[in-house]
TIDO-17766 format. One record per residue: residue number from 1; residue in one letter; x, y, z of N, C-alpha, C in turn. Coordinates in Angstrom, 1 decimal. Layout:
BEGIN
@num: NUM	residuo: a	n.c1: X	n.c2: Y	n.c3: Z	ca.c1: X	ca.c2: Y	ca.c3: Z	c.c1: X	c.c2: Y	c.c3: Z .
...
This chain:
BEGIN
@num: 1	residuo: m	n.c1: -70.4	n.c2: 149.0	n.c3: 72.7	ca.c1: -71.7	ca.c2: 150.0	ca.c3: 72.9	c.c1: -72.2	c.c2: 148.3	c.c3: 72.6 .
@num: 2	residuo: r	n.c1: -71.5	n.c2: 147.7	n.c3: 71.8	ca.c1: -71.9	ca.c2: 146.1	ca.c3: 71.4	c.c1: -72.2	c.c2: 145.3	c.c3: 73.0 .
@num: 3	residuo: r	n.c1: -71.0	n.c2: 145.4	n.c3: 73.6	ca.c1: -70.9	ca.c2: 144.6	ca.c3: 74.7	c.c1: -71.8	c.c2: 145.2	c.c3: 76.1 .
@num: 4	residuo: n	n.c1: -71.8	n.c2: 146.5	n.c3: 76.0	ca.c1: -73.1	ca.c2: 147.0	ca.c3: 76.7	c.c1: -74.7	c.c2: 146.2	c.c3: 76.9 .
@num: 5	residuo: f	n.c1: -74.6	n.c2: 146.5	n.c3: 75.2	ca.c1: -75.7	ca.c2: 146.4	ca.c3: 74.7	c.c1: -76.2	c.c2: 144.9	c.c3: 75.3 .
@num: 6	residuo: i	n.c1: -75.5	n.c2: 143.8	n.c3: 74.9	ca.c1: -75.4	ca.c2: 142.5	ca.c3: 75.2	c.c1: -75.9	c.c2: 142.3	c.c3: 76.8 .
@num: 7	residuo: c	n.c1: -74.5	n.c2: 142.3	n.c3: 77.5	ca.c1: -74.8	ca.c2: 142.4	ca.c3: 79.5	c.c1: -76.3	c.c2: 143.1	c.c3: 79.3 .
@num: 8	residuo: s	n.c1: -77.1	n.c2: 144.4	n.c3: 78.8	ca.c1: -77.8	ca.c2: 144.7	ca.c3: 79.6	c.c1: -79.4	c.c2: 143.9	c.c3: 79.5 .
@num: 9	residuo: v	n.c1: -79.1	n.c2: 143.2	n.c3: 78.2	ca.c1: -80.3	ca.c2: 142.1	ca.c3: 77.4	c.c1: -80.0	c.c2: 141.0	c.c3: 78.1 .
@num: 10	residuo: i	n.c1: -79.1	n.c2: 140.3	n.c3: 78.6	ca.c1: -78.8	ca.c2: 139.5	ca.c3: 79.9	c.c1: -79.3	c.c2: 140.0	c.c3: 81.0 .
@num: 11	residuo: k	n.c1: -78.7	n.c2: 140.8	n.c3: 81.7	ca.c1: -79.4	ca.c2: 141.2	ca.c3: 83.0	c.c1: -80.9	c.c2: 141.8	c.c3: 83.2 .
@num: 12	residuo: h	n.c1: -81.5	n.c2: 142.4	n.c3: 81.9	ca.c1: -82.6	ca.c2: 143.0	ca.c3: 81.9	c.c1: -83.9	c.c2: 142.0	c.c3: 81.3 .
@num: 13	residuo: e	n.c1: -83.7	n.c2: 140.8	n.c3: 80.3	ca.c1: -84.1	ca.c2: 140.2	ca.c3: 79.7	c.c1: -84.7	c.c2: 141.2	c.c3: 78.8 .
@num: 14	residuo: r	n.c1: -84.9	n.c2: 142.5	n.c3: 78.8	ca.c1: -85.8	ca.c2: 143.3	ca.c3: 77.8	c.c1: -84.6	c.c2: 144.9	c.c3: 77.5 .
@num: 15	residuo: v	n.c1: -84.7	n.c2: 145.3	n.c3: 76.5	ca.c1: -84.2	ca.c2: 146.5	ca.c3: 76.1	c.c1: -84.9	c.c2: 147.5	c.c3: 75.6 .
@num: 16	residuo: v	n.c1: -85.5	n.c2: 148.9	n.c3: 75.3	ca.c1: -86.0	ca.c2: 149.9	ca.c3: 74.4	c.c1: -84.7	c.c2: 150.6	c.c3: 74.2 .
@num: 17	residuo: t	n.c1: -84.9	n.c2: 150.4	n.c3: 73.1	ca.c1: -83.7	ca.c2: 151.3	ca.c3: 72.0	c.c1: -84.2	c.c2: 151.4	c.c3: 70.6 .
@num: 18	residuo: t	n.c1: -83.7	n.c2: 152.0	n.c3: 70.0	ca.c1: -83.7	ca.c2: 152.3	ca.c3: 68.3	c.c1: -84.0	c.c2: 151.2	c.c3: 67.9 .
@num: 19	residuo: l	n.c1: -84.4	n.c2: 150.9	n.c3: 66.7	ca.c1: -85.3	ca.c2: 150.1	ca.c3: 65.8	c.c1: -83.7	c.c2: 149.7	c.c3: 65.1 .
@num: 20	residuo: e	n.c1: -83.1	n.c2: 150.3	n.c3: 64.8	ca.c1: -81.6	ca.c2: 150.1	ca.c3: 63.5	c.c1: -81.1	c.c2: 149.1	c.c3: 64.8 .
@num: 21	residuo: k	n.c1: -80.7	n.c2: 149.2	n.c3: 66.0	ca.c1: -79.5	ca.c2: 149.2	ca.c3: 66.9	c.c1: -80.3	c.c2: 147.6	c.c3: 67.4 .
@num: 22	residuo: a	n.c1: -81.4	n.c2: 147.8	n.c3: 67.7	ca.c1: -82.2	ca.c2: 146.2	ca.c3: 67.9	c.c1: -81.9	c.c2: 145.3	c.c3: 67.0 .
@num: 23	residuo: k	n.c1: -81.6	n.c2: 145.7	n.c3: 65.2	ca.c1: -81.8	ca.c2: 145.2	ca.c3: 64.7	c.c1: -80.1	c.c2: 144.7	c.c3: 64.2 .
@num: 24	residuo: a	n.c1: -79.6	n.c2: 145.9	n.c3: 64.2	ca.c1: -77.7	ca.c2: 145.1	ca.c3: 64.2	c.c1: -77.5	c.c2: 144.7	c.c3: 65.1 .
@num: 25	residuo: l	n.c1: -77.8	n.c2: 144.3	n.c3: 66.5	ca.c1: -77.6	ca.c2: 143.2	ca.c3: 67.5	c.c1: -78.2	c.c2: 142.5	c.c3: 68.0 .
@num: 26	residuo: q	n.c1: -78.9	n.c2: 142.1	n.c3: 67.3	ca.c1: -79.8	ca.c2: 141.0	ca.c3: 67.7	c.c1: -78.6	c.c2: 139.6	c.c3: 67.3 .
@num: 27	residuo: p	n.c1: -78.1	n.c2: 139.6	n.c3: 66.3	ca.c1: -77.5	ca.c2: 138.5	ca.c3: 65.9	c.c1: -76.5	c.c2: 138.2	c.c3: 67.2 .
@num: 28	residuo: s	n.c1: -75.9	n.c2: 139.2	n.c3: 67.8	ca.c1: -74.8	ca.c2: 139.0	ca.c3: 68.3	c.c1: -75.3	c.c2: 138.8	c.c3: 69.6 .
@num: 29	residuo: v	n.c1: -76.5	n.c2: 138.6	n.c3: 70.2	ca.c1: -77.4	ca.c2: 138.6	ca.c3: 71.4	c.c1: -77.8	c.c2: 137.2	c.c3: 71.1 .
@num: 30	residuo: e	n.c1: -78.1	n.c2: 137.0	n.c3: 70.1	ca.c1: -78.1	ca.c2: 135.3	ca.c3: 69.7	c.c1: -77.1	c.c2: 134.4	c.c3: 70.0 .
@num: 31	residuo: k	n.c1: -76.1	n.c2: 135.0	n.c3: 69.7	ca.c1: -74.9	ca.c2: 134.2	ca.c3: 69.4	c.c1: -74.5	c.c2: 134.1	c.c3: 71.1 .
@num: 32	residuo: a	n.c1: -74.2	n.c2: 134.9	n.c3: 72.3	ca.c1: -74.0	ca.c2: 134.9	ca.c3: 73.3	c.c1: -74.7	c.c2: 134.2	c.c3: 74.5 .
@num: 33	residuo: i	n.c1: -76.0	n.c2: 134.2	n.c3: 73.6	ca.c1: -76.9	ca.c2: 132.7	ca.c3: 73.9	c.c1: -76.6	c.c2: 131.5	c.c3: 74.1 .
@num: 34	residuo: t	n.c1: -76.1	n.c2: 131.6	n.c3: 72.4	ca.c1: -76.1	ca.c2: 129.9	ca.c3: 72.2	c.c1: -74.4	c.c2: 129.1	c.c3: 73.0 .
@num: 35	residuo: l	n.c1: -73.9	n.c2: 130.8	n.c3: 73.5	ca.c1: -72.3	ca.c2: 129.9	ca.c3: 74.2	c.c1: -73.0	c.c2: 129.8	c.c3: 75.4 .
@num: 36	residuo: g	n.c1: -73.9	n.c2: 130.5	n.c3: 75.6	ca.c1: -73.9	ca.c2: 129.8	ca.c3: 76.9	c.c1: -75.0	c.c2: 128.0	c.c3: 77.7 .
@num: 37	residuo: k	n.c1: -75.6	n.c2: 128.0	n.c3: 76.1	ca.c1: -76.4	ca.c2: 126.6	ca.c3: 76.4	c.c1: -75.5	c.c2: 125.7	c.c3: 77.1 .
@num: 38	residuo: e	n.c1: -74.4	n.c2: 125.5	n.c3: 76.7	ca.c1: -73.2	ca.c2: 124.4	ca.c3: 77.5	c.c1: -72.5	c.c2: 124.6	c.c3: 77.9 .
@num: 39	residuo: k	n.c1: -72.5	n.c2: 124.6	n.c3: 79.5	ca.c1: -71.6	ca.c2: 124.8	ca.c3: 80.5	c.c1: -70.2	c.c2: 124.3	c.c3: 80.6 .
@num: 40	residuo: s	n.c1: -69.1	n.c2: 124.9	n.c3: 79.9	ca.c1: -68.0	ca.c2: 124.1	ca.c3: 79.9	c.c1: -67.0	c.c2: 125.2	c.c3: 80.0 .
@num: 41	residuo: l	n.c1: -65.6	n.c2: 125.1	n.c3: 80.7	ca.c1: -65.3	ca.c2: 126.1	ca.c3: 80.8	c.c1: -64.6	c.c2: 127.0	c.c3: 79.5 .
@num: 42	residuo: h	n.c1: -64.2	n.c2: 126.2	n.c3: 78.6	ca.c1: -63.9	ca.c2: 127.0	ca.c3: 77.6	c.c1: -65.0	c.c2: 128.0	c.c3: 77.1 .
@num: 43	residuo: r	n.c1: -66.1	n.c2: 127.9	n.c3: 77.0	ca.c1: -66.9	ca.c2: 128.9	ca.c3: 77.0	c.c1: -67.6	c.c2: 129.8	c.c3: 77.9 .
@num: 44	residuo: y	n.c1: -67.3	n.c2: 129.6	n.c3: 79.3	ca.c1: -67.3	ca.c2: 130.6	ca.c3: 80.1	c.c1: -66.1	c.c2: 131.4	c.c3: 79.8 .
@num: 45	residuo: r	n.c1: -65.3	n.c2: 130.8	n.c3: 79.6	ca.c1: -63.6	ca.c2: 132.0	ca.c3: 79.7	c.c1: -63.9	c.c2: 132.9	c.c3: 78.0 .
@num: 46	residuo: r	n.c1: -64.7	n.c2: 132.3	n.c3: 76.9	ca.c1: -65.2	ca.c2: 132.6	ca.c3: 75.7	c.c1: -65.8	c.c2: 134.2	c.c3: 76.6 .
@num: 47	residuo: a	n.c1: -66.8	n.c2: 133.3	n.c3: 77.1	ca.c1: -68.3	ca.c2: 134.8	ca.c3: 76.8	c.c1: -67.5	c.c2: 135.8	c.c3: 78.3 .
@num: 48	residuo: i	n.c1: -66.8	n.c2: 135.6	n.c3: 79.3	ca.c1: -65.7	ca.c2: 136.2	ca.c3: 80.3	c.c1: -65.2	c.c2: 137.3	c.c3: 79.1 .
@num: 49	residuo: s	n.c1: -64.4	n.c2: 136.7	n.c3: 78.1	ca.c1: -63.7	ca.c2: 137.5	ca.c3: 77.2	c.c1: -64.5	c.c2: 138.3	c.c3: 76.7 .
@num: 50	residuo: q	n.c1: -66.1	n.c2: 137.9	n.c3: 76.0	ca.c1: -66.6	ca.c2: 139.0	ca.c3: 75.3	c.c1: -67.1	c.c2: 139.8	c.c3: 76.0 .
@num: 51	residuo: l	n.c1: -67.7	n.c2: 139.4	n.c3: 76.8	ca.c1: -68.6	ca.c2: 140.2	ca.c3: 77.4	c.c1: -67.8	c.c2: 141.2	c.c3: 78.9 .
@num: 52	residuo: q	n.c1: -66.9	n.c2: 140.7	n.c3: 79.1	ca.c1: -66.1	ca.c2: 141.8	ca.c3: 80.4	c.c1: -66.8	c.c2: 141.8	c.c3: 81.4 .
@num: 53	residuo: d	n.c1: -68.0	n.c2: 141.3	n.c3: 82.4	ca.c1: -69.1	ca.c2: 141.1	ca.c3: 83.1	c.c1: -69.6	c.c2: 140.3	c.c3: 83.7 .
@num: 54	residuo: k	n.c1: -69.0	n.c2: 139.7	n.c3: 85.1	ca.c1: -68.8	ca.c2: 138.5	ca.c3: 85.4	c.c1: -70.4	c.c2: 138.1	c.c3: 85.8 .
@num: 55	residuo: s	n.c1: -71.5	n.c2: 139.0	n.c3: 86.5	ca.c1: -72.7	ca.c2: 138.7	ca.c3: 86.5	c.c1: -73.4	c.c2: 138.4	c.c3: 85.4 .
@num: 56	residuo: a	n.c1: -72.8	n.c2: 139.3	n.c3: 84.4	ca.c1: -74.4	ca.c2: 138.6	ca.c3: 83.1	c.c1: -73.7	c.c2: 137.2	c.c3: 82.5 .
@num: 57	residuo: v	n.c1: -72.1	n.c2: 137.1	n.c3: 83.1	ca.c1: -71.9	ca.c2: 135.5	ca.c3: 82.6	c.c1: -72.5	c.c2: 134.4	c.c3: 83.1 .
@num: 58	residuo: a	n.c1: -72.7	n.c2: 134.6	n.c3: 84.7	ca.c1: -73.2	ca.c2: 133.7	ca.c3: 85.5	c.c1: -74.4	c.c2: 133.9	c.c3: 84.8 .
@num: 59	residuo: k	n.c1: -75.5	n.c2: 134.7	n.c3: 84.8	ca.c1: -76.7	ca.c2: 134.6	ca.c3: 84.4	c.c1: -76.8	c.c2: 133.9	c.c3: 83.3 .
@num: 60	residuo: l	n.c1: -76.3	n.c2: 134.2	n.c3: 82.2	ca.c1: -76.1	ca.c2: 133.3	ca.c3: 81.1	c.c1: -75.8	c.c2: 131.9	c.c3: 81.2 .
@num: 61	residuo: f	n.c1: -74.5	n.c2: 131.7	n.c3: 82.2	ca.c1: -74.9	ca.c2: 130.0	ca.c3: 82.2	c.c1: -76.0	c.c2: 129.5	c.c3: 83.0 .
@num: 62	residuo: d	n.c1: -76.2	n.c2: 130.1	n.c3: 84.3	ca.c1: -77.0	ca.c2: 129.7	ca.c3: 85.1	c.c1: -78.8	c.c2: 129.4	c.c3: 84.7 .
@num: 63	residuo: e	n.c1: -79.0	n.c2: 130.7	n.c3: 84.1	ca.c1: -80.8	ca.c2: 130.7	ca.c3: 84.3	c.c1: -80.8	c.c2: 130.8	c.c3: 82.7 .
@num: 64	residuo: l	n.c1: -79.4	n.c2: 131.2	n.c3: 81.6	ca.c1: -80.7	ca.c2: 131.4	ca.c3: 80.7	c.c1: -80.1	c.c2: 130.4	c.c3: 79.5 .
@num: 65	residuo: g	n.c1: -78.9	n.c2: 129.6	n.c3: 79.8	ca.c1: -78.1	ca.c2: 128.6	ca.c3: 79.2	c.c1: -79.6	c.c2: 127.3	c.c3: 79.2 .
@num: 66	residuo: p	n.c1: -79.8	n.c2: 127.0	n.c3: 80.4	ca.c1: -81.1	ca.c2: 126.0	ca.c3: 80.5	c.c1: -82.1	c.c2: 126.3	c.c3: 79.8 .
@num: 67	residuo: r	n.c1: -83.1	n.c2: 127.6	n.c3: 80.1	ca.c1: -84.0	ca.c2: 128.0	ca.c3: 80.0	c.c1: -84.1	c.c2: 127.9	c.c3: 78.4 .
@num: 68	residuo: y	n.c1: -83.0	n.c2: 127.6	n.c3: 77.5	ca.c1: -82.9	ca.c2: 127.5	ca.c3: 75.9	c.c1: -82.4	c.c2: 126.4	c.c3: 75.5 .
@num: 69	residuo: a	n.c1: -82.1	n.c2: 125.7	n.c3: 76.2	ca.c1: -81.4	ca.c2: 123.8	ca.c3: 75.9	c.c1: -81.7	c.c2: 123.5	c.c3: 75.1 .
@num: 70	residuo: n	n.c1: -83.6	n.c2: 123.4	n.c3: 74.6	ca.c1: -83.8	ca.c2: 122.7	ca.c3: 73.7	c.c1: -84.4	c.c2: 123.5	c.c3: 72.7 .
@num: 71	residuo: r	n.c1: -84.3	n.c2: 124.8	n.c3: 73.1	ca.c1: -84.1	ca.c2: 125.6	ca.c3: 71.9	c.c1: -83.2	c.c2: 125.5	c.c3: 70.7 .
@num: 72	residuo: p	n.c1: -83.7	n.c2: 125.3	n.c3: 69.3	ca.c1: -82.3	ca.c2: 125.7	ca.c3: 68.6	c.c1: -81.9	c.c2: 126.8	c.c3: 67.8 .
@num: 73	residuo: g	n.c1: -83.1	n.c2: 128.3	n.c3: 68.2	ca.c1: -82.2	ca.c2: 129.4	ca.c3: 67.8	c.c1: -83.8	c.c2: 130.1	c.c3: 68.1 .
@num: 74	residuo: g	n.c1: -83.0	n.c2: 131.7	n.c3: 67.7	ca.c1: -84.5	ca.c2: 132.2	ca.c3: 68.2	c.c1: -85.0	c.c2: 132.7	c.c3: 69.6 .
@num: 75	residuo: y	n.c1: -83.8	n.c2: 133.1	n.c3: 70.0	ca.c1: -84.2	ca.c2: 133.3	ca.c3: 71.7	c.c1: -84.8	c.c2: 135.2	c.c3: 71.7 .
@num: 76	residuo: t	n.c1: -84.2	n.c2: 135.6	n.c3: 70.8	ca.c1: -85.1	ca.c2: 136.7	ca.c3: 70.8	c.c1: -85.8	c.c2: 137.8	c.c3: 69.9 .
@num: 77	residuo: r	n.c1: -86.7	n.c2: 138.5	n.c3: 70.0	ca.c1: -87.7	ca.c2: 139.7	ca.c3: 69.1	c.c1: -87.3	c.c2: 140.9	c.c3: 69.3 .
@num: 78	residuo: v	n.c1: -87.8	n.c2: 141.3	n.c3: 68.0	ca.c1: -88.0	ca.c2: 142.7	ca.c3: 67.9	c.c1: -89.3	c.c2: 143.0	c.c3: 67.7 .
@num: 79	residuo: v	n.c1: -89.6	n.c2: 143.9	n.c3: 68.8	ca.c1: -90.8	ca.c2: 144.6	ca.c3: 68.7	c.c1: -91.1	c.c2: 145.4	c.c3: 68.5 .
@num: 80	residuo: r	n.c1: -91.3	n.c2: 146.6	n.c3: 67.4	ca.c1: -91.4	ca.c2: 147.8	ca.c3: 67.6	c.c1: -92.2	c.c2: 148.6	c.c3: 67.8 .
@num: 81	residuo: l	n.c1: -92.1	n.c2: 149.9	n.c3: 68.4	ca.c1: -92.7	ca.c2: 150.8	ca.c3: 69.7	c.c1: -93.3	c.c2: 152.2	c.c3: 68.4 .
@num: 82	residuo: s	n.c1: -94.9	n.c2: 152.6	n.c3: 68.8	ca.c1: -95.3	ca.c2: 153.2	ca.c3: 68.2	c.c1: -94.6	c.c2: 154.7	c.c3: 69.1 .
@num: 83	residuo: g	n.c1: -94.7	n.c2: 155.7	n.c3: 67.9	ca.c1: -94.1	ca.c2: 156.7	ca.c3: 68.0	c.c1: -92.5	c.c2: 156.8	c.c3: 68.1 .
@num: 84	residuo: y	n.c1: -91.6	n.c2: 157.9	n.c3: 68.4	ca.c1: -90.3	ca.c2: 158.0	ca.c3: 68.1	c.c1: -89.6	c.c2: 158.7	c.c3: 69.1 .
@num: 85	residuo: r	n.c1: -88.4	n.c2: 158.5	n.c3: 69.0	ca.c1: -87.6	ca.c2: 159.6	ca.c3: 70.2	c.c1: -87.7	c.c2: 161.1	c.c3: 70.1 .
@num: 86	residuo: v	n.c1: -87.7	n.c2: 161.3	n.c3: 71.6	ca.c1: -87.9	ca.c2: 162.9	ca.c3: 71.2	c.c1: -87.0	c.c2: 163.8	c.c3: 70.9 .
@num: 87	residuo: g	n.c1: -85.6	n.c2: 163.5	n.c3: 71.3	ca.c1: -84.7	ca.c2: 163.8	ca.c3: 71.1	c.c1: -84.0	c.c2: 164.0	c.c3: 69.5 .
@num: 88	residuo: d	n.c1: -83.8	n.c2: 162.8	n.c3: 68.9	ca.c1: -84.1	ca.c2: 162.9	ca.c3: 67.4	c.c1: -84.6	c.c2: 162.2	c.c3: 66.6 .
@num: 89	residuo: g	n.c1: -85.9	n.c2: 162.2	n.c3: 67.4	ca.c1: -86.9	ca.c2: 161.5	ca.c3: 66.0	c.c1: -86.4	c.c2: 160.0	c.c3: 65.5 .
@num: 90	residuo: g	n.c1: -86.1	n.c2: 159.0	n.c3: 66.0	ca.c1: -85.6	ca.c2: 157.6	ca.c3: 65.6	c.c1: -86.8	c.c2: 157.1	c.c3: 66.2 .
@num: 91	residuo: s	n.c1: -86.9	n.c2: 156.1	n.c3: 65.2	ca.c1: -88.0	ca.c2: 154.9	ca.c3: 65.6	c.c1: -87.6	c.c2: 154.0	c.c3: 67.1 .
@num: 92	residuo: k	n.c1: -88.5	n.c2: 153.6	n.c3: 67.5	ca.c1: -87.9	ca.c2: 153.3	ca.c3: 69.0	c.c1: -88.2	c.c2: 151.4	c.c3: 68.7 .
@num: 93	residuo: a	n.c1: -87.8	n.c2: 150.4	n.c3: 69.8	ca.c1: -88.1	ca.c2: 149.1	ca.c3: 69.5	c.c1: -87.6	c.c2: 148.6	c.c3: 71.0 .
@num: 94	residuo: i	n.c1: -88.4	n.c2: 147.1	n.c3: 71.1	ca.c1: -87.5	ca.c2: 146.8	ca.c3: 72.1	c.c1: -87.3	c.c2: 145.3	c.c3: 71.6 .
@num: 95	residuo: l	n.c1: -85.9	n.c2: 144.8	n.c3: 72.2	ca.c1: -85.3	ca.c2: 143.9	ca.c3: 71.9	c.c1: -85.6	c.c2: 143.2	c.c3: 73.2 .
@num: 96	residuo: e	n.c1: -86.2	n.c2: 141.5	n.c3: 73.0	ca.c1: -86.6	ca.c2: 140.8	ca.c3: 74.3	c.c1: -86.4	c.c2: 139.3	c.c3: 74.3 .
@num: 97	residuo: l	n.c1: -85.8	n.c2: 139.0	n.c3: 75.2	ca.c1: -86.3	ca.c2: 137.6	ca.c3: 74.7	c.c1: -87.5	c.c2: 136.8	c.c3: 74.9 .
@num: 98	residuo: v	n.c1: -87.1	n.c2: 135.7	n.c3: 74.4	ca.c1: -88.2	ca.c2: 134.9	ca.c3: 74.2	c.c1: -89.8	c.c2: 134.7	c.c3: 75.4 .
@num: 99	residuo: d	n.c1: -88.8	n.c2: 133.7	n.c3: 76.0	ca.c1: -89.4	ca.c2: 133.6	ca.c3: 77.4	c.c1: -89.5	c.c2: 134.1	c.c3: 78.5 .
@num: 100	residuo: n	n.c1: -89.1	n.c2: 135.5	n.c3: 78.5	ca.c1: -88.3	ca.c2: 136.4	ca.c3: 79.5	c.c1: -89.7	c.c2: 136.0	c.c3: 80.7 .
@num: 101	residuo: q	n.c1: -88.9	n.c2: 136.5	n.c3: 81.9	ca.c1: -89.7	ca.c2: 136.6	ca.c3: 83.0	c.c1: -89.9	c.c2: 137.4	c.c3: 83.6 .
@num: 102	residuo: v	n.c1: -89.9	n.c2: 138.9	n.c3: 82.8	ca.c1: -90.5	ca.c2: 140.3	ca.c3: 83.0	c.c1: -91.3	c.c2: 140.3	c.c3: 83.1 .
@num: 103	residuo: l	n.c1: -91.8	n.c2: 140.1	n.c3: 81.4	ca.c1: -93.2	ca.c2: 140.4	ca.c3: 81.1	c.c1: -94.1	c.c2: 139.2	c.c3: 82.2 .
@num: 104	residuo: a	n.c1: -93.9	n.c2: 138.4	n.c3: 81.9	ca.c1: -94.2	ca.c2: 137.8	ca.c3: 83.3	c.c1: -95.1	c.c2: 137.8	c.c3: 84.3 .
@num: 105	residuo: a	n.c1: -94.1	n.c2: 138.4	n.c3: 85.1	ca.c1: -94.1	ca.c2: 139.0	ca.c3: 86.5	c.c1: -94.7	c.c2: 140.5	c.c3: 86.9 .
@num: 106	residuo: e	n.c1: -94.6	n.c2: 141.2	n.c3: 85.5	ca.c1: -95.9	ca.c2: 142.2	ca.c3: 84.8	c.c1: -97.0	c.c2: 141.9	c.c3: 85.0 .
@num: 107	residuo: l	n.c1: -97.5	n.c2: 140.7	n.c3: 84.2	ca.c1: -98.9	ca.c2: 140.0	ca.c3: 83.9	c.c1: -99.6	c.c2: 139.8	c.c3: 85.5 .
@num: 108	residuo: a	n.c1: -98.8	n.c2: 139.1	n.c3: 85.8	ca.c1: -99.1	ca.c2: 138.5	ca.c3: 87.5	c.c1: -99.7	c.c2: 140.0	c.c3: 88.3 .
@num: 109	residuo: k	n.c1: -98.4	n.c2: 140.8	n.c3: 88.0	ca.c1: -98.9	ca.c2: 142.0	ca.c3: 88.9	c.c1: -99.7	c.c2: 142.7	c.c3: 88.7 .
@num: 110	residuo: a	n.c1: -100.3	n.c2: 142.7	n.c3: 87.3	ca.c1: -101.5	ca.c2: 143.4	ca.c3: 86.6	c.c1: -103.0	c.c2: 142.5	c.c3: 87.1 .
@num: 111	residuo: g	n.c1: -102.3	n.c2: 141.6	n.c3: 87.4	ca.c1: -103.5	ca.c2: 140.2	ca.c3: 87.2	c.c1: -104.0	c.c2: 140.1	c.c3: 88.8 .
@num: 112	residuo: a	n.c1: -103.1	n.c2: 140.3	n.c3: 90.0	ca.c1: -103.4	ca.c2: 140.6	ca.c3: 91.4	c.c1: -104.1	c.c2: 142.2	c.c3: 91.6 .
@num: 113	residuo: g	n.c1: -104.0	n.c2: 142.9	n.c3: 90.8	ca.c1: -104.3	ca.c2: 144.3	ca.c3: 91.4	c.c1: -105.8	c.c2: 144.5	c.c3: 91.0 .
@num: 114	residuo: e	n.c1: -106.1	n.c2: 143.5	n.c3: 89.7	ca.c1: -107.5	ca.c2: 143.5	ca.c3: 89.4	c.c1: -108.5	c.c2: 143.3	c.c3: 90.2 .
@num: 115	residuo: e	n.c1: -108.3	n.c2: 142.0	n.c3: 91.1	ca.c1: -109.0	ca.c2: 141.4	ca.c3: 91.9	c.c1: -109.2	c.c2: 142.0	c.c3: 93.3 .
């Protein structure tokens, strides 16, 4: 579960999940991004062994590592959502990267539609 969650956050840059799962897995996502900040063969192999997904590791080292190179930490945030899940009543939250491109694209699309 941890491996798939980290890969989803890296690929999609934001994931809707339960609040408890987001808080529990946030440190693992932070450590993976810290691993991708310096591109060396040792770190690349460690990332592949931990994540088992070459496309996620490629994005981690090619896009996310350089994006957060000057940031000392705090790459993710947890945003609580109102309401609960229908099936089991669990509280919902979004775990997203701080400077994500998804939110910027949605705002640009919404701004272009208004004009």
